[in-house]
C-alpha positions as CSV (number, residue, x, y, z in Angstrom):
1,M,-64.9,-44.0,3.3
2,E,-61.1,-43.5,3.4
3,I,-59.5,-45.3,0.8
4,V,-61.5,-44.9,-2.9
5,W,-60.0,-46.4,-5.8
6,L,-60.6,-45.0,-9.2
7,D,-63.2,-47.6,-10.3
8,H,-65.2,-46.4,-7.2
9,E,-68.0,-43.5,-7.8
10,W,-67.0,-41.7,-5.2
11,S,-63.4,-41.7,-7.2
12,R,-65.5,-39.0,-9.7
13,D,-66.8,-36.8,-7.0
14,V,-64.7,-33.9,-6.5
15,T,-66.1,-33.4,-2.5
16,K,-64.5,-36.5,-1.9
17,V,-61.4,-37.2,-4.0
18,G,-60.6,-33.6,-5.0
19,G,-60.2,-32.2,-8.3
20,K,-56.9,-34.0,-9.2
21,G,-58.6,-37.4,-7.9
22,A,-62.0,-36.5,-9.7
23,S,-60.3,-36.0,-13.4
24,L,-58.5,-39.1,-12.9
25,G,-61.3,-41.3,-12.0
26,R,-63.6,-39.9,-14.8
27,L,-61.0,-40.4,-17.4
28,A,-59.4,-44.2,-16.3
29,D,-62.1,-46.3,-17.9
30,G,-60.8,-44.3,-21.1
31,F,-57.2,-44.0,-21.4
32,T,-54.1,-45.0,-20.5
33,V,-53.8,-44.1,-16.6
34,P,-51.6,-45.6,-14.3
35,P,-53.4,-47.4,-11.6
36,A,-53.5,-45.3,-8.2
37,F,-55.9,-44.8,-4.8
38,N,-57.3,-41.9,-3.3
39,M,-56.9,-41.0,0.3
40,S,-60.0,-39.4,0.6
41,V,-61.1,-36.4,2.5
42,D,-62.9,-38.7,4.7
43,A,-59.2,-39.6,5.6
44,F,-58.2,-36.0,6.2
45,A,-61.0,-35.4,8.3
46,R,-59.6,-38.6,10.2
47,W,-55.9,-38.5,10.3
48,G,-55.2,-34.9,9.0
49,E,-54.5,-33.5,12.7
50,S,-51.5,-35.9,12.3
51,R,-49.7,-33.4,9.7
52,F,-49.0,-31.4,12.6
53,S,-47.4,-34.0,15.2
54,D,-44.0,-35.0,15.0
55,D,-45.1,-38.8,16.0
56,G,-45.8,-40.1,12.6
57,P,-49.1,-41.7,10.8
58,P,-51.5,-43.1,13.4
59,A,-51.5,-46.9,13.6
60,D,-54.9,-47.1,11.8
61,M,-53.8,-45.0,9.4
62,L,-51.0,-47.0,8.5
63,E,-52.8,-50.2,8.7
64,A,-55.3,-48.8,6.6
65,V,-52.5,-47.5,3.6
66,K,-50.8,-51.2,4.1
67,D,-53.4,-52.7,2.8
68,A,-54.2,-49.9,-0.1
69,Y,-50.6,-50.2,-0.7
70,A,-50.6,-54.1,-1.0
71,K,-53.5,-54.1,-3.5
72,L,-51.7,-51.1,-5.7
73,G,-48.7,-53.6,-6.0
74,V,-50.7,-56.3,-7.4
75,L,-52.5,-53.8,-9.8
76,C,-48.9,-53.1,-10.8
77,G,-47.6,-56.4,-10.6
78,S,-44.9,-55.5,-8.2
79,D,-44.3,-56.5,-4.3
80,E,-43.1,-52.7,-3.5
81,P,-44.2,-50.4,-6.8
82,A,-42.8,-46.9,-6.6
83,V,-45.4,-44.4,-6.8
84,A,-45.9,-40.6,-6.8
85,V,-48.1,-39.0,-3.8
86,R,-49.6,-35.9,-5.0
87,S,-52.0,-33.3,-3.5
88,S,-55.6,-33.2,-4.7
89,A,-57.2,-30.3,-2.2
90,V,-61.0,-30.1,-3.3
91,D,-61.0,-27.0,-5.2
92,E,-57.6,-27.9,-7.2
93,D,-57.0,-28.3,-10.6
94,G,-60.3,-26.4,-11.2
95,S,-61.6,-24.1,-14.1
96,D,-60.4,-21.1,-12.7
97,N,-57.7,-22.4,-9.9
98,S,-55.3,-25.3,-10.7
99,F,-52.9,-24.6,-7.8
100,A,-49.9,-25.8,-10.1
101,G,-47.0,-25.7,-8.1
102,Q,-48.8,-24.8,-4.7
103,H,-48.7,-28.0,-2.7
104,D,-45.7,-30.9,-2.6
105,T,-45.5,-33.9,-4.3
106,F,-43.5,-37.1,-3.6
107,L,-41.9,-39.1,-6.3
108,N,-40.5,-42.8,-6.8
109,V,-42.3,-43.4,-2.6
110,K,-41.6,-47.3,-2.1
111,G,-42.9,-49.1,1.0
112,S,-46.2,-48.4,2.7
113,E,-44.7,-46.5,5.5
114,A,-42.7,-44.4,3.4
115,V,-46.0,-43.7,1.4
116,A,-47.9,-43.1,4.7
117,L,-45.3,-40.3,5.5
118,A,-45.6,-39.0,2.3
119,I,-49.2,-38.6,2.6
120,I,-49.1,-36.6,5.7
121,R,-46.6,-34.0,4.5
122,C,-49.1,-33.4,1.5
123,W,-51.4,-32.4,3.9
124,A,-49.0,-30.4,5.5
125,S,-48.4,-28.7,2.4
126,L,-52.2,-27.2,2.3
127,D,-50.8,-25.3,5.7
128,G,-48.0,-24.1,3.7
129,E,-47.5,-20.0,3.3
130,V,-47.2,-19.9,-0.4
131,A,-50.0,-22.1,-0.8
132,M,-52.3,-20.0,1.8
133,D,-51.3,-16.6,0.0
134,Y,-52.5,-18.3,-3.3
135,R,-55.7,-19.2,-1.3
136,K,-56.3,-15.6,-0.4
137,Q,-55.4,-14.1,-3.5
138,S,-58.3,-16.2,-5.2
139,G,-60.8,-15.7,-3.0
140,L,-60.9,-19.2,-1.7
141,E,-61.1,-21.4,1.8
142,V,-58.5,-20.9,3.9
143,D,-59.7,-21.4,7.5
144,D,-61.8,-24.9,6.4
145,A,-59.9,-26.0,3.3
146,V,-59.5,-29.9,3.1
147,M,-57.4,-32.0,1.1
148,A,-57.7,-35.8,-0.6
149,V,-53.9,-37.2,-2.0
150,V,-53.7,-39.4,-5.1
151,V,-51.2,-42.4,-4.2
152,Q,-50.5,-43.4,-7.8
153,E,-48.6,-45.8,-9.8
154,M,-45.0,-43.8,-10.8
155,V,-44.4,-43.9,-14.4
156,P,-40.4,-44.1,-15.1
157,A,-40.4,-41.6,-18.1
158,D,-38.4,-41.7,-21.0
159,I,-39.9,-38.7,-22.3
160,S,-42.4,-36.6,-20.5
161,G,-44.1,-33.2,-20.5
162,V,-47.2,-31.0,-20.6
163,A,-49.6,-30.7,-23.5
164,F,-52.6,-28.1,-24.4
165,S,-55.2,-28.9,-26.2
166,A,-55.9,-25.0,-27.1
167,N,-52.5,-22.6,-28.0
168,P,-52.7,-20.9,-24.4
169,V,-50.4,-17.9,-25.6
170,T,-52.3,-17.1,-28.7
171,G,-55.6,-18.4,-27.9
172,E,-56.0,-20.6,-31.1
173,L,-58.5,-23.5,-30.6
174,G,-57.6,-25.1,-33.6
175,E,-53.7,-25.9,-32.5
176,V,-52.5,-28.5,-29.3
177,V,-49.3,-27.0,-28.4
178,I,-46.5,-29.7,-26.4
179,N,-43.5,-29.6,-24.4
180,S,-41.3,-32.4,-23.8
181,S,-38.1,-33.1,-22.5
182,W,-36.3,-36.3,-21.4
183,G,-37.1,-38.3,-18.2
184,L,-40.0,-37.5,-15.8
185,G,-42.1,-34.3,-16.2
186,E,-40.9,-32.6,-12.8
187,S,-38.1,-30.4,-14.8
188,V,-40.8,-28.9,-17.1
189,V,-43.8,-28.5,-14.7
190,S,-41.4,-26.5,-12.5
191,G,-39.6,-24.4,-15.1
192,T,-35.9,-25.7,-14.5
193,V,-35.5,-27.0,-18.0
194,T,-36.1,-25.1,-21.5
195,P,-38.5,-27.9,-23.4
196,D,-38.9,-28.7,-26.8
197,T,-41.9,-27.1,-28.0
198,Y,-44.1,-28.6,-30.6
199,T,-47.3,-27.0,-32.0
200,I,-50.0,-29.4,-34.0
201,D,-53.1,-28.7,-35.8
202,K,-55.6,-30.1,-34.0
203,V,-57.8,-31.3,-37.0
204,G,-55.3,-32.4,-39.9
205,G,-52.7,-33.7,-37.4
206,T,-50.0,-31.7,-39.3
207,V,-46.7,-30.8,-37.0
208,I,-47.0,-27.0,-37.5
209,S,-43.8,-26.3,-36.1
210,A,-40.8,-27.9,-33.8
211,Q,-38.8,-25.8,-31.8
212,I,-36.0,-28.0,-30.3
213,A,-34.2,-26.6,-27.1
214,N,-30.9,-27.2,-25.6
215,K,-32.2,-29.4,-22.9
216,G,-29.5,-29.3,-20.1
217,R,-31.2,-30.7,-16.9
218,M,-33.6,-33.5,-16.7
219,T,-35.4,-35.0,-13.8
220,V,-34.4,-38.8,-12.9
221,S,-36.1,-41.4,-10.0
222,K,-33.4,-41.9,-7.3
223,D,-33.6,-44.2,-4.0
224,G,-36.6,-42.5,-2.1
225,G,-37.3,-39.9,-4.7
226,A,-35.8,-38.1,-7.5
227,E,-33.6,-35.6,-8.4
228,E,-32.5,-33.0,-11.1
229,V,-29.3,-34.1,-13.1
230,D,-27.3,-32.9,-15.9
231,V,-28.8,-34.3,-19.3
232,P,-25.8,-36.4,-21.2
233,R,-24.2,-33.6,-23.5
234,I,-25.2,-35.9,-26.7
235,M,-28.9,-35.7,-26.0
236,R,-29.1,-32.0,-25.3
237,E,-30.3,-30.6,-29.2
238,Q,-31.6,-34.3,-29.8
239,P,-35.6,-33.7,-30.5
240,S,-36.9,-35.4,-27.4
241,M,-39.9,-37.0,-29.3
242,S,-40.4,-38.2,-33.1
243,D,-43.1,-36.1,-34.8
244,G,-45.9,-39.1,-34.8
245,Q,-45.0,-39.6,-30.5
246,A,-46.2,-35.3,-30.9
247,Q,-48.8,-36.4,-32.9
248,E,-50.0,-39.0,-30.5
249,V,-49.6,-36.6,-27.6
250,A,-51.7,-34.2,-29.7
251,R,-54.7,-36.5,-30.7
252,L,-54.8,-37.5,-26.5
253,A,-55.1,-33.8,-25.7
254,G,-58.0,-34.0,-28.5
255,S,-59.8,-36.4,-27.0
256,L,-59.9,-35.6,-23.7
257,E,-60.8,-32.1,-25.1
258,D,-64.0,-33.7,-26.2
259,R,-64.3,-36.1,-23.4
260,E,-64.3,-32.9,-20.8
261,T,-65.7,-30.7,-23.3
262,H,-63.5,-27.8,-22.4
263,P,-59.8,-27.2,-23.4
264,V,-57.4,-29.3,-21.3
265,D,-53.8,-29.1,-20.2
266,I,-52.8,-32.3,-19.5
267,E,-49.8,-34.1,-18.1
268,W,-48.3,-36.8,-20.2
269,A,-45.2,-39.3,-20.4
270,F,-44.0,-42.2,-22.7
271,Y,-42.6,-45.2,-21.4
272,R,-41.8,-48.0,-23.5
273,D,-43.5,-46.4,-26.2
274,T,-46.7,-46.4,-24.4
275,L,-48.3,-42.9,-23.6
276,Y,-49.8,-42.4,-20.4
277,L,-51.8,-39.8,-19.1
278,L,-51.0,-38.3,-15.7
279,Q,-53.3,-35.6,-15.0
280,C,-55.3,-33.5,-16.6
281,R,-57.2,-30.0,-16.0
282,P,-59.1,-27.2,-17.9
283,I,-56.8,-24.5,-18.9
284,T,-57.2,-21.8,-16.7
285,T,-55.3,-19.1,-18.8
286,L,-57.5,-18.8,-22.1
287,G,-60.1,-15.5,-21.9
């Protein structure tokens, strides 16, 4: 099966849809996860060699993606939804190896042909020098590595960031630590902006501290992708979240920790006051 939706049993199987896809599949029935489909490892086995070709996506792959993209459009309420295309290697986002930043992600992709090309480019990043070095250093599969890909509705975030259901610096299990900034989360994840940092008491929900940074850059959608731009001067030293929003993110992180039975690292976004869960993985830095 090449196309796997989040409500299919395969969507919870890491050997079929990779770490990222399986995480979203497990959580989509209980949390606000944007609609998505997975290009499974079967799709990689069938069409993955196209990543070495200049001919573009094979005709049968284009047709399969076209049909899936049209169905996703119905779920999103759009004829041509903007999507994020993200890697989901079988050994990615696990308890020992997160692969954060090792494979390519493509944002604000529109049109079935553009989505198919982005999928192939994700597959190509499996063989990238940085990803291969990471695999070798982590003792992971190199020659026979496989990758699924998640194609997910793009949330045009007003505010976004990451959250940890345990303090990743001190190891304190009773604290949720949140990094947030304006726009899409790529600036936070890539480290090109110093985000605001909120520390929340996990049990009582009290805001222990709020460190408001000078946020000079933000990632925003543009035609056919995303770009990093200057934050308007008036917004740079303003808190990116209210205390109430920070507490809502903390509750989400705590609920996900309970569901997954281990501390988690999540990516989240607010759009029009709705909090979305974008990714969830184990925290790999706790001893």
